[in-house]
All heavy atoms as TSV, in Angstrom:
chain	resi	resn	atom	element	x	y	z
A	1	MET	N	N	0.851	-1.179	0.000
A	1	MET	CA	C	0.000	0.000	0.000
A	1	MET	C	C	0.896	1.241	0.000
A	1	MET	O	O	1.889	1.286	0.702
A	1	MET	CB	C	-0.899	-0.027	1.233
A	1	MET	CG	C	-1.874	1.121	1.266
A	1	MET	SD	S	-2.975	1.056	2.679
A	1	MET	CE	C	-4.358	0.239	1.949
A	2	GLN	N	N	0.559	2.212	-0.797
A	2	GLN	CA	C	1.349	3.430	-0.911
A	2	GLN	C	C	0.779	4.501	0.014
A	2	GLN	O	O	-0.258	5.087	-0.268
A	2	GLN	CB	C	1.336	3.929	-2.348
A	2	GLN	CG	C	1.882	2.924	-3.325
A	2	GLN	CD	C	1.641	3.368	-4.762
A	2	GLN	OE1	O	0.811	4.210	-5.031
A	2	GLN	NE2	N	2.382	2.782	-5.675
A	3	LEU	N	N	1.484	4.754	1.118
A	3	LEU	CA	C	1.035	5.739	2.080
A	3	LEU	C	C	2.056	6.849	2.215
A	3	LEU	O	O	3.249	6.629	2.028
A	3	LEU	CB	C	0.829	5.089	3.457
A	3	LEU	CG	C	-0.176	3.957	3.534
A	3	LEU	CD1	C	-0.190	3.386	4.941
A	3	LEU	CD2	C	-1.554	4.437	3.135
A	4	ALA	N	N	1.582	8.043	2.540
A	4	ALA	CA	C	2.474	9.179	2.748
A	4	ALA	C	C	1.832	10.130	3.749
A	4	ALA	O	O	0.610	10.217	3.859
A	4	ALA	CB	C	2.739	9.915	1.440
A	5	THR	N	N	2.683	10.845	4.459
A	5	THR	CA	C	2.189	11.882	5.367
A	5	THR	C	C	1.879	13.137	4.549
A	5	THR	O	O	2.276	13.245	3.385
A	5	THR	CB	C	3.248	12.234	6.420
A	5	THR	OG1	O	4.394	12.759	5.755
A	5	THR	CG2	C	3.621	11.029	7.270
A	6	GLY	N	N	1.192	14.070	5.148
A	6	GLY	CA	C	0.925	15.343	4.482
A	6	GLY	C	C	2.212	16.041	4.085
A	6	GLY	O	O	2.314	16.622	3.009
A	7	LYS	N	N	3.226	15.963	4.934
A	7	LYS	CA	C	4.510	16.603	4.635
A	7	LYS	C	C	5.155	15.974	3.395
A	7	LYS	O	O	5.709	16.665	2.545
A	7	LYS	CB	C	5.434	16.474	5.841
A	7	LYS	CG	C	6.683	17.292	5.765
A	7	LYS	CD	C	7.442	17.258	7.086
A	7	LYS	CE	C	8.630	18.184	7.031
A	7	LYS	NZ	N	9.328	18.241	8.314
A	8	ALA	N	N	5.065	14.659	3.282
A	8	ALA	CA	C	5.604	13.975	2.106
A	8	ALA	C	C	4.822	14.352	0.855
A	8	ALA	O	O	5.402	14.519	-0.223
A	8	ALA	CB	C	5.575	12.465	2.308
A	9	LEU	N	N	3.507	14.504	0.985
A	9	LEU	CA	C	2.696	14.900	-0.170
A	9	LEU	C	C	3.049	16.313	-0.625
A	9	LEU	O	O	3.042	16.595	-1.819
A	9	LEU	CB	C	1.209	14.783	0.164
A	9	LEU	CG	C	0.705	13.352	0.341
A	9	LEU	CD1	C	-0.686	13.357	0.950
A	9	LEU	CD2	C	0.719	12.612	-0.976
A	10	VAL	N	N	3.376	17.187	0.311
A	10	VAL	CA	C	3.818	18.542	-0.047
A	10	VAL	C	C	5.119	18.438	-0.841
A	10	VAL	O	O	5.307	19.141	-1.837
A	10	VAL	CB	C	3.970	19.427	1.209
A	10	VAL	CG1	C	4.672	20.735	0.887
A	10	VAL	CG2	C	2.595	19.706	1.823
A	11	ALA	N	N	6.010	17.542	-0.431
A	11	ALA	CA	C	7.260	17.336	-1.169
A	11	ALA	C	C	7.000	16.803	-2.576
A	11	ALA	O	O	7.794	17.040	-3.489
A	11	ALA	CB	C	8.167	16.376	-0.406
A	12	LEU	N	N	5.867	16.115	-2.772
A	12	LEU	CA	C	5.496	15.613	-4.098
A	12	LEU	C	C	4.831	16.678	-4.962
A	12	LEU	O	O	4.482	16.424	-6.105
A	12	LEU	CB	C	4.550	14.417	-3.961
A	12	LEU	CG	C	5.159	13.138	-3.402
A	12	LEU	CD1	C	4.083	12.081	-3.197
A	12	LEU	CD2	C	6.243	12.614	-4.334
A	13	GLY	N	N	4.625	17.878	-4.398
A	13	GLY	CA	C	4.077	18.965	-5.192
A	13	GLY	C	C	2.687	19.423	-4.808
A	13	GLY	O	O	2.151	20.355	-5.404
A	14	TYR	N	N	2.070	18.770	-3.839
A	14	TYR	CA	C	0.758	19.210	-3.385
A	14	TYR	C	C	0.913	20.364	-2.407
A	14	TYR	O	O	1.888	20.433	-1.676
A	14	TYR	CB	C	0.000	18.054	-2.718
A	14	TYR	CG	C	-0.381	16.979	-3.694
A	14	TYR	CD1	C	0.344	15.805	-3.797
A	14	TYR	CD2	C	-1.459	17.159	-4.544
A	14	TYR	CE1	C	-0.007	14.837	-4.717
A	14	TYR	CE2	C	-1.821	16.188	-5.465
A	14	TYR	CZ	C	-1.088	15.028	-5.543
A	14	TYR	OH	O	-1.433	14.075	-6.454
A	15	LYS	N	N	-0.043	21.244	-2.397
A	15	LYS	CA	C	-0.037	22.364	-1.460
A	15	LYS	C	C	-0.698	21.918	-0.155
A	15	LYS	O	O	-1.692	21.201	-0.165
A	15	LYS	CB	C	-0.808	23.560	-2.035
A	15	LYS	CG	C	-0.312	24.006	-3.398
A	15	LYS	CD	C	0.929	24.846	-3.239
A	15	LYS	CE	C	1.287	25.512	-4.539
A	15	LYS	NZ	N	2.420	24.991	-5.199
A	16	ASP	N	N	-0.143	22.372	0.947
A	16	ASP	CA	C	-0.671	22.013	2.260
A	16	ASP	C	C	-2.142	22.416	2.398
A	16	ASP	O	O	-2.961	21.661	2.907
A	16	ASP	CB	C	0.182	22.673	3.345
A	16	ASP	CG	C	-0.045	22.085	4.711
A	16	ASP	OD1	O	-0.368	20.885	4.799
A	16	ASP	OD2	O	0.096	22.827	5.698
A	17	TYR	N	N	-2.477	23.611	1.902
A	17	TYR	CA	C	-3.869	24.073	2.009
A	17	TYR	C	C	-4.813	23.203	1.183
A	17	TYR	O	O	-5.969	22.997	1.556
A	17	TYR	CB	C	-4.010	25.550	1.626
A	17	TYR	CG	C	-3.889	25.829	0.151
A	17	TYR	CD1	C	-5.008	25.805	-0.675
A	17	TYR	CD2	C	-2.666	26.117	-0.430
A	17	TYR	CE1	C	-4.911	26.046	-2.033
A	17	TYR	CE2	C	-2.555	26.373	-1.782
A	17	TYR	CZ	C	-3.676	26.339	-2.578
A	17	TYR	OH	O	-3.576	26.571	-3.927
A	18	GLN	N	N	-4.336	22.675	0.037
A	18	GLN	CA	C	-5.177	21.785	-0.775
A	18	GLN	C	C	-5.516	20.514	-0.006
A	18	GLN	O	O	-6.659	20.072	0.001
A	18	GLN	CB	C	-4.457	21.376	-2.061
A	18	GLN	CG	C	-4.315	22.446	-3.089
A	18	GLN	CD	C	-3.456	21.960	-4.251
A	18	GLN	OE1	O	-2.431	21.315	-4.053
A	18	GLN	NE2	N	-3.878	22.282	-5.464
A	19	LEU	N	N	-4.510	19.946	0.631
A	19	LEU	CA	C	-4.727	18.714	1.381
A	19	LEU	C	C	-5.713	18.940	2.521
A	19	LEU	O	O	-6.602	18.124	2.741
A	19	LEU	CB	C	-3.393	18.189	1.915
A	19	LEU	CG	C	-2.363	17.827	0.840
A	19	LEU	CD1	C	-1.018	17.535	1.484
A	19	LEU	CD2	C	-2.827	16.661	0.006
A	20	ARG	N	N	-5.575	20.058	3.223
A	20	ARG	CA	C	-6.512	20.364	4.309
A	20	ARG	C	C	-7.928	20.554	3.765
A	20	ARG	O	O	-8.903	20.073	4.342
A	20	ARG	CB	C	-6.065	21.622	5.065
A	20	ARG	CG	C	-4.921	21.369	6.010
A	20	ARG	CD	C	-4.718	22.543	6.970
A	20	ARG	NE	N	-4.505	23.808	6.297
A	20	ARG	CZ	C	-3.334	24.275	5.904
A	20	ARG	NH1	N	-2.243	23.568	6.109
A	20	ARG	NH2	N	-3.232	25.444	5.316
A	21	ARG	N	N	-8.049	21.264	2.638
A	21	ARG	CA	C	-9.367	21.507	2.051
A	21	ARG	C	C	-10.008	20.204	1.589
A	21	ARG	O	O	-11.180	19.944	1.853
A	21	ARG	CB	C	-9.263	22.487	0.886
A	21	ARG	CG	C	-10.625	22.815	0.293
A	21	ARG	CD	C	-10.630	23.777	-0.853
A	21	ARG	NE	N	-9.403	24.482	-1.062
A	21	ARG	CZ	C	-8.960	24.860	-2.252
A	21	ARG	NH1	N	-9.639	24.596	-3.333
A	21	ARG	NH2	N	-7.823	25.508	-2.379
A	22	TRP	N	N	-9.246	19.379	0.866
A	22	TRP	CA	C	-9.784	18.115	0.377
A	22	TRP	C	C	-10.183	17.211	1.540
A	22	TRP	O	O	-11.186	16.505	1.462
A	22	TRP	CB	C	-8.784	17.407	-0.519
A	22	TRP	CG	C	-8.509	18.121	-1.798
A	22	TRP	CD1	C	-9.260	19.106	-2.382
A	22	TRP	CD2	C	-7.402	17.915	-2.658
A	22	TRP	NE1	N	-8.677	19.520	-3.560
A	22	TRP	CE2	C	-7.530	18.805	-3.754
A	22	TRP	CE3	C	-6.293	17.085	-2.623
A	22	TRP	CZ2	C	-6.611	18.866	-4.789
A	22	TRP	CZ3	C	-5.378	17.144	-3.654
A	22	TRP	CH2	C	-5.539	18.022	-4.727
A	23	SER	N	N	-9.412	17.237	2.611
A	23	SER	CA	C	-9.754	16.439	3.781
A	23	SER	C	C	-11.042	16.958	4.424
A	23	SER	O	O	-11.930	16.169	4.768
A	23	SER	CB	C	-8.603	16.461	4.782
A	23	SER	OG	O	-8.863	15.602	5.852
A	24	ALA	N	N	-11.162	18.268	4.559
A	24	ALA	CA	C	-12.374	18.863	5.145
A	24	ALA	C	C	-13.607	18.595	4.287
A	24	ALA	O	O	-14.708	18.409	4.806
A	24	ALA	CB	C	-12.182	20.365	5.332
A	25	GLU	N	N	-13.418	18.559	2.961
A	25	GLU	CA	C	-14.527	18.302	2.045
A	25	GLU	C	C	-14.855	16.812	1.948
A	25	GLU	O	O	-15.814	16.431	1.286
A	25	GLU	CB	C	-14.186	18.826	0.645
A	25	GLU	CG	C	-14.099	20.334	0.560
A	25	GLU	CD	C	-13.607	20.836	-0.792
A	25	GLU	OE1	O	-13.158	20.015	-1.637
A	25	GLU	OE2	O	-13.644	22.051	-1.003
A	26	GLY	N	N	-14.032	15.960	2.542
A	26	GLY	CA	C	-14.274	14.521	2.493
A	26	GLY	C	C	-13.760	13.860	1.227
A	26	GLY	O	O	-14.120	12.729	0.936
A	27	ARG	N	N	-12.932	14.531	0.464
A	27	ARG	CA	C	-12.388	13.954	-0.775
A	27	ARG	C	C	-11.250	12.981	-0.474
A	27	ARG	O	O	-11.013	12.044	-1.223
A	27	ARG	CB	C	-11.908	15.050	-1.707
A	27	ARG	CG	C	-13.027	16.007	-2.037
A	27	ARG	CD	C	-12.850	16.688	-3.354
A	27	ARG	NE	N	-13.930	17.614	-3.568
A	27	ARG	CZ	C	-15.162	17.283	-3.906
A	27	ARG	NH1	N	-15.478	16.029	-4.063
A	27	ARG	NH2	N	-16.083	18.201	-4.076
A	28	ILE	N	N	-10.494	13.263	0.584
A	28	ILE	CA	C	-9.449	12.346	1.035
A	28	ILE	C	C	-9.640	12.149	2.541
A	28	ILE	O	O	-10.185	13.015	3.229
A	28	ILE	CB	C	-8.025	12.868	0.725
A	28	ILE	CG1	C	-7.757	14.212	1.408
A	28	ILE	CG2	C	-7.793	12.960	-0.778
A	28	ILE	CD1	C	-6.326	14.704	1.275
A	29	HIS	N	N	-9.207	10.990	3.013
A	29	HIS	CA	C	-9.323	10.668	4.440
A	29	HIS	C	C	-8.021	10.031	4.895
A	29	HIS	O	O	-7.460	9.201	4.168
A	29	HIS	CB	C	-10.453	9.669	4.685
A	29	HIS	CG	C	-11.777	10.124	4.196
A	29	HIS	ND1	N	-12.546	11.027	4.870
A	29	HIS	CD2	C	-12.467	9.816	3.071
A	29	HIS	CE1	C	-13.657	11.247	4.200
A	29	HIS	NE2	N	-13.632	10.526	3.092
A	30	PRO	N	N	-7.555	10.387	6.083
A	30	PRO	CA	C	-6.377	9.686	6.608
A	30	PRO	C	C	-6.716	8.207	6.807
A	30	PRO	O	O	-7.830	7.869	7.217
A	30	PRO	CB	C	-6.099	10.363	7.946
A	30	PRO	CG	C	-7.040	11.491	8.078
A	30	PRO	CD	C	-8.046	11.406	6.995
A	31	VAL	N	N	-5.769	7.347	6.493
A	31	VAL	CA	C	-5.998	5.908	6.647
A	31	VAL	C	C	-5.215	5.338	7.818
A	31	VAL	O	O	-5.277	4.145	8.068
A	31	VAL	CB	C	-5.655	5.142	5.340
A	31	VAL	CG1	C	-6.615	5.520	4.239
A	31	VAL	CG2	C	-4.219	5.373	4.929
A	32	GLY	N	N	-4.478	6.195	8.493
A	32	GLY	CA	C	-3.699	5.739	9.632
A	32	GLY	C	C	-2.915	6.889	10.224
A	32	GLY	O	O	-3.050	8.039	9.803
A	33	THR	N	N	-2.085	6.547	11.201
A	33	THR	CA	C	-1.258	7.536	11.866
A	33	THR	C	C	0.172	7.030	11.910
A	33	THR	O	O	0.420	5.870	12.290
A	33	THR	CB	C	-1.766	7.785	13.302
A	33	THR	OG1	O	-3.153	8.131	13.241
A	33	THR	CG2	C	-1.019	8.914	13.970
A	34	ALA	N	N	1.113	7.873	11.545
A	34	ALA	CA	C	2.536	7.538	11.589
A	34	ALA	C	C	3.005	7.557	13.046
A	34	ALA	O	O	2.343	8.134	13.912
A	34	ALA	CB	C	3.330	8.534	10.753
A	35	PRO	N	N	4.151	6.938	13.344
A	35	PRO	CA	C	4.649	6.918	14.716
A	35	PRO	C	C	4.770	8.310	15.360
A	35	PRO	O	O	4.554	8.447	16.549
A	35	PRO	CB	C	6.018	6.253	14.588
A	35	PRO	CG	C	5.877	5.359	13.406
A	35	PRO	CD	C	4.976	6.118	12.461
A	36	GLY	N	N	5.067	9.335	14.602
A	36	GLY	CA	C	5.180	10.682	15.149
A	36	GLY	C	C	3.835	11.383	15.317
A	36	GLY	O	O	3.770	12.501	15.809
A	37	GLY	N	N	2.748	10.740	14.897
A	37	GLY	CA	C	1.422	11.309	15.041
A	37	GLY	C	C	0.863	11.938	13.775
A	37	GLY	O	O	-0.279	12.382	13.760
A	38	ALA	N	N	1.654	11.993	12.708
A	38	ALA	CA	C	1.176	12.570	11.447
A	38	ALA	C	C	0.167	11.636	10.787
A	38	ALA	O	O	0.288	10.410	10.882
A	38	ALA	CB	C	2.345	12.813	10.499
A	39	HIS	N	N	-0.815	12.207	10.129
A	39	HIS	CA	C	-1.803	11.408	9.414
A	39	HIS	C	C	-1.176	10.816	8.162
A	39	HIS	O	O	-0.352	11.443	7.504
A	39	HIS	CB	C	-3.003	12.272	9.004
A	39	HIS	CG	C	-3.814	12.739	10.152
A	39	HIS	ND1	N	-4.592	11.897	10.919
A	39	HIS	CD2	C	-3.969	13.960	10.692
A	39	HIS	CE1	C	-5.185	12.570	11.858
A	39	HIS	NE2	N	-4.821	13.841	11.757
A	40	LEU	N	N	-1.581	9.604	7.820
A	40	LEU	CA	C	-1.134	8.927	6.610
A	40	LEU	C	C	-2.273	8.917	5.594
A	40	LEU	O	O	-3.419	8.627	5.943
A	40	LEU	CB	C	-0.711	7.490	6.920
A	40	LEU	CG	C	0.510	7.331	7.811
A	40	LEU	CD1	C	0.670	5.880	8.226
A	40	LEU	CD2	C	1.756	7.824	7.075
A	41	PHE	N	N	-1.939	9.225	4.352
A	41	PHE	CA	C	-2.915	9.241	3.273
A	41	PHE	C	C	-2.511	8.233	2.209
A	41	PHE	O	O	-1.329	8.000	1.964
A	41	PHE	CB	C	-2.996	10.640	2.647
A	41	PHE	CG	C	-3.541	11.671	3.587
A	41	PHE	CD1	C	-2.697	12.431	4.371
A	41	PHE	CD2	C	-4.908	11.876	3.691
A	41	PHE	CE1	C	-3.189	13.376	5.250
A	41	PHE	CE2	C	-5.417	12.824	4.556
A	41	PHE	CZ	C	-4.557	13.576	5.343
A	42	HIS	N	N	-3.505	7.657	1.550
A	42	HIS	CA	C	-3.287	6.721	0.453
A	42	HIS	C	C	-2.948	7.561	-0.778
A	42	HIS	O	O	-3.790	8.318	-1.271
A	42	HIS	CB	C	-4.559	5.887	0.256
A	42	HIS	CG	C	-4.426	4.817	-0.747
A	42	HIS	ND1	N	-5.280	4.697	-1.810
A	42	HIS	CD2	C	-3.546	3.802	-0.861
A	42	HIS	CE1	C	-4.934	3.655	-2.527
A	42	HIS	NE2	N	-3.879	3.095	-1.981
A	43	VAL	N	N	-1.731	7.444	-1.279
A	43	VAL	CA	C	-1.241	8.307	-2.358
A	43	VAL	C	C	-2.098	8.222	-3.622
A	43	VAL	O	O	-2.449	9.258	-4.186
A	43	VAL	CB	C	0.251	8.021	-2.662
A	43	VAL	CG1	C	0.735	8.844	-3.839
A	43	VAL	CG2	C	1.103	8.319	-1.431
A	44	PRO	N	N	-2.486	7.029	-4.106
A	44	PRO	CA	C	-3.346	6.996	-5.302
A	44	PRO	C	C	-4.673	7.736	-5.113
A	44	PRO	O	O	-5.192	8.345	-6.048
A	44	PRO	CB	C	-3.573	5.500	-5.544
A	44	PRO	CG	C	-2.360	4.845	-4.960
A	44	PRO	CD	C	-2.044	5.673	-3.735
A	45	THR	N	N	-5.218	7.714	-3.900
A	45	THR	CA	C	-6.462	8.445	-3.633
A	45	THR	C	C	-6.230	9.948	-3.721
A	45	THR	O	O	-7.051	10.679	-4.278
A	45	THR	CB	C	-7.022	8.066	-2.252
A	45	THR	OG1	O	-7.239	6.652	-2.222
A	45	THR	CG2	C	-8.321	8.790	-1.957
A	46	VAL	N	N	-5.114	10.413	-3.197
A	46	VAL	CA	C	-4.773	11.835	-3.269
A	46	VAL	C	C	-4.559	12.236	-4.736
A	46	VAL	O	O	-5.024	13.289	-5.176
A	46	VAL	CB	C	-3.538	12.168	-2.413
A	46	VAL	CG1	C	-3.111	13.620	-2.591
A	46	VAL	CG2	C	-3.821	11.872	-0.944
A	47	ASN	N	N	-3.873	11.384	-5.498
A	47	ASN	CA	C	-3.668	11.673	-6.922
A	47	ASN	C	C	-5.004	11.760	-7.653
A	47	ASN	O	O	-5.205	12.627	-8.508
A	47	ASN	CB	C	-2.795	10.600	-7.566
A	47	ASN	CG	C	-1.366	10.653	-7.106
A	47	ASN	OD1	O	-0.881	11.691	-6.654
A	47	ASN	ND2	N	-0.679	9.546	-7.201
A	48	GLN	N	N	-5.930	10.867	-7.318
A	48	GLN	CA	C	-7.247	10.881	-7.959
A	48	GLN	C	C	-8.011	12.153	-7.588
A	48	GLN	O	O	-8.691	12.740	-8.434
A	48	GLN	CB	C	-8.041	9.635	-7.563
A	48	GLN	CG	C	-9.215	9.364	-8.437
A	48	GLN	CD	C	-8.812	9.104	-9.886
A	48	GLN	OE1	O	-7.738	8.607	-10.179
A	48	GLN	NE2	N	-9.671	9.462	-10.797
A	49	ALA	N	N	-7.901	12.585	-6.342
A	49	ALA	CA	C	-8.548	13.828	-5.914
A	49	ALA	C	C	-7.977	15.015	-6.693
A	49	ALA	O	O	-8.716	15.913	-7.108
A	49	ALA	CB	C	-8.371	14.046	-4.416
A	50	ALA	N	N	-6.674	15.000	-6.931
A	50	ALA	CA	C	-6.042	16.082	-7.691
A	50	ALA	C	C	-6.542	16.096	-9.131
A	50	ALA	O	O	-6.810	17.157	-9.703
A	50	ALA	CB	C	-4.523	15.935	-7.667
A	51	LYS	N	N	-6.681	14.910	-9.718
A	51	LYS	CA	C	-7.198	14.822	-11.087
A	51	LYS	C	C	-8.637	15.321	-11.157
A	51	LYS	O	O	-9.010	16.025	-12.080
A	51	LYS	CB	C	-7.118	13.385	-11.597
A	51	LYS	CG	C	-5.714	12.950	-11.895
A	51	LYS	CD	C	-5.685	11.504	-12.335
A	51	LYS	CE	C	-4.261	11.024	-12.525
A	51	LYS	NZ	N	-4.209	9.619	-12.890
A	52	TRP	N	N	-9.454	14.931	-10.160
A	52	TRP	CA	C	-10.842	15.395	-10.129
A	52	TRP	C	C	-10.880	16.914	-10.009
A	52	TRP	O	O	-11.629	17.575	-10.723
A	52	TRP	CB	C	-11.601	14.771	-8.959
A	52	TRP	CG	C	-12.992	15.300	-8.870
A	52	TRP	CD1	C	-14.088	14.807	-9.506
A	52	TRP	CD2	C	-13.440	16.460	-8.148
A	52	TRP	NE1	N	-15.184	15.592	-9.210
A	52	TRP	CE2	C	-14.808	16.607	-8.382
A	52	TRP	CE3	C	-12.796	17.384	-7.331
A	52	TRP	CZ2	C	-15.552	17.632	-7.827
A	52	TRP	CZ3	C	-13.542	18.412	-6.768
A	52	TRP	CH2	C	-14.907	18.530	-7.022
A	53	TYR	N	N	-10.074	17.463	-9.116
A	53	TYR	CA	C	-10.057	18.909	-8.895
A	53	TYR	C	C	-9.635	19.638	-10.181
A	53	TYR	O	O	-10.243	20.629	-10.566
A	53	TYR	CB	C	-9.114	19.258	-7.745
A	53	TYR	CG	C	-9.150	20.713	-7.375
A	53	TYR	CD1	C	-10.139	21.210	-6.538
A	53	TYR	CD2	C	-8.205	21.607	-7.869
A	53	TYR	CE1	C	-10.188	22.549	-6.204
A	53	TYR	CE2	C	-8.249	22.936	-7.534
A	53	TYR	CZ	C	-9.242	23.409	-6.699
A	53	TYR	OH	O	-9.296	24.737	-6.384
A	54	ALA	N	N	-8.612	19.114	-10.854
A	54	ALA	CA	C	-8.139	19.724	-12.103
A	54	ALA	C	C	-9.227	19.656	-13.174
A	54	ALA	O	O	-9.463	20.631	-13.888
A	54	ALA	CB	C	-6.873	19.026	-12.585
A	55	TRP	N	N	-9.882	18.509	-13.284
A	55	TRP	CA	C	-10.961	18.362	-14.263
A	55	TRP	C	C	-12.103	19.316	-13.941
A	55	TRP	O	O	-12.621	19.995	-14.817
A	55	TRP	CB	C	-11.463	16.919	-14.255
A	55	TRP	CG	C	-12.704	16.738	-15.063
A	55	TRP	CD1	C	-12.785	16.588	-16.416
A	55	TRP	CD2	C	-14.048	16.715	-14.569
A	55	TRP	NE1	N	-14.104	16.459	-16.792
A	55	TRP	CE2	C	-14.899	16.541	-15.669
A	55	TRP	CE3	C	-14.610	16.815	-13.310
A	55	TRP	CZ2	C	-16.281	16.466	-15.542
A	55	TRP	CZ3	C	-15.987	16.743	-13.185
A	55	TRP	CH2	C	-16.793	16.574	-14.291
A	56	ARG	N	N	-12.476	19.392	-12.674
A	56	ARG	CA	C	-13.598	20.226	-12.245
A	56	ARG	C	C	-13.337	21.705	-12.502
A	56	ARG	O	O	-14.229	22.465	-12.816
A	56	ARG	CB	C	-13.849	19.990	-10.752
A	56	ARG	CG	C	-14.950	20.805	-10.147
A	56	ARG	CD	C	-16.304	20.269	-10.592
A	56	ARG	NE	N	-17.373	20.900	-9.873
A	56	ARG	CZ	C	-18.033	21.984	-10.305
A	56	ARG	NH1	N	-17.715	22.546	-11.434
A	56	ARG	NH2	N	-19.011	22.490	-9.603
A	57	HIS	N	N	-12.076	22.096	-12.379
A	57	HIS	CA	C	-11.721	23.505	-12.527
A	57	HIS	C	C	-11.049	23.812	-13.867
A	57	HIS	O	O	-10.499	24.892	-14.039
A	57	HIS	CB	C	-10.853	23.947	-11.355
A	57	HIS	CG	C	-11.602	23.896	-10.056
A	57	HIS	ND1	N	-12.521	24.830	-9.678
A	57	HIS	CD2	C	-11.594	22.960	-9.071
A	57	HIS	CE1	C	-13.045	24.517	-8.518
A	57	HIS	NE2	N	-12.506	23.379	-8.123
A	58	GLY	N	N	-11.094	22.849	-14.783
A	58	GLY	CA	C	-10.625	23.089	-16.141
A	58	GLY	C	C	-9.132	23.298	-16.293
A	58	GLY	O	O	-8.696	24.073	-17.126
A	59	ASN	N	N	-8.335	22.575	-15.510
A	59	ASN	CA	C	-6.886	22.698	-15.600
A	59	ASN	C	C	-6.353	21.549	-16.468
A	59	ASN	O	O	-6.201	20.436	-15.995
A	59	ASN	CB	C	-6.252	22.649	-14.206
A	59	ASN	CG	C	-4.754	22.848	-14.241
A	59	ASN	OD1	O	-4.151	22.935	-15.293
A	59	ASN	ND2	N	-4.158	22.928	-13.068
A	60	PRO	N	N	-6.033	21.822	-17.712
A	60	PRO	CA	C	-5.605	20.742	-18.625
A	60	PRO	C	C	-4.191	20.239	-18.360
A	60	PRO	O	O	-3.779	19.256	-18.938
A	60	PRO	CB	C	-5.683	21.406	-20.001
A	60	PRO	CG	C	-5.449	22.841	-19.724
A	60	PRO	CD	C	-6.072	23.103	-18.373
A	61	GLU	N	N	-3.418	20.896	-17.473
A	61	GLU	CA	C	-2.036	20.502	-17.237
A	61	GLU	C	C	-1.927	19.251	-16.395
A	61	GLU	O	O	-0.878	18.619	-16.345
A	61	GLU	CB	C	-1.278	21.650	-16.577
A	61	GLU	CG	C	-1.162	22.867	-17.480
A	61	GLU	CD	C	-0.403	23.988	-16.808
A	61	GLU	OE1	O	0.333	23.729	-15.851
A	61	GLU	OE2	O	-0.532	25.125	-17.282
A	62	VAL	N	N	-2.956	18.870	-15.683
A	62	VAL	CA	C	-2.915	17.684	-14.838
A	62	VAL	C	C	-3.510	16.524	-15.604
A	62	VAL	O	O	-4.599	16.612	-16.130
A	62	VAL	CB	C	-3.694	17.919	-13.520
A	62	VAL	CG1	C	-3.692	16.652	-12.681
A	62	VAL	CG2	C	-3.099	19.071	-12.756
A	63	GLU	N	N	-2.766	15.427	-15.668
A	63	GLU	CA	C	-3.254	14.240	-16.395
A	63	GLU	C	C	-4.009	13.338	-15.476
A	63	GLU	O	O	-3.680	13.087	-14.383
A	63	GLU	CB	C	-2.074	13.496	-16.998
A	63	GLU	CG	C	-1.372	14.313	-18.055
A	63	GLU	CD	C	-0.200	13.545	-18.653
A	63	GLU	OE1	O	-0.098	12.330	-18.414
A	63	GLU	OE2	O	0.583	14.141	-19.347
């Protein structure tokens, strides 16, 4: 399973505010907690949320 913390997702190019917004909207959900207490997210789910957001807002740069 491909899991990452929010900090790791930011390193992959996601904005921290996007992750918080998508989580608040129920588009992504933490699937666990890392030893330091950080939430873990399923990376393919986050990627799918990004694709949906890009499609919804007409951003052709995201595949």
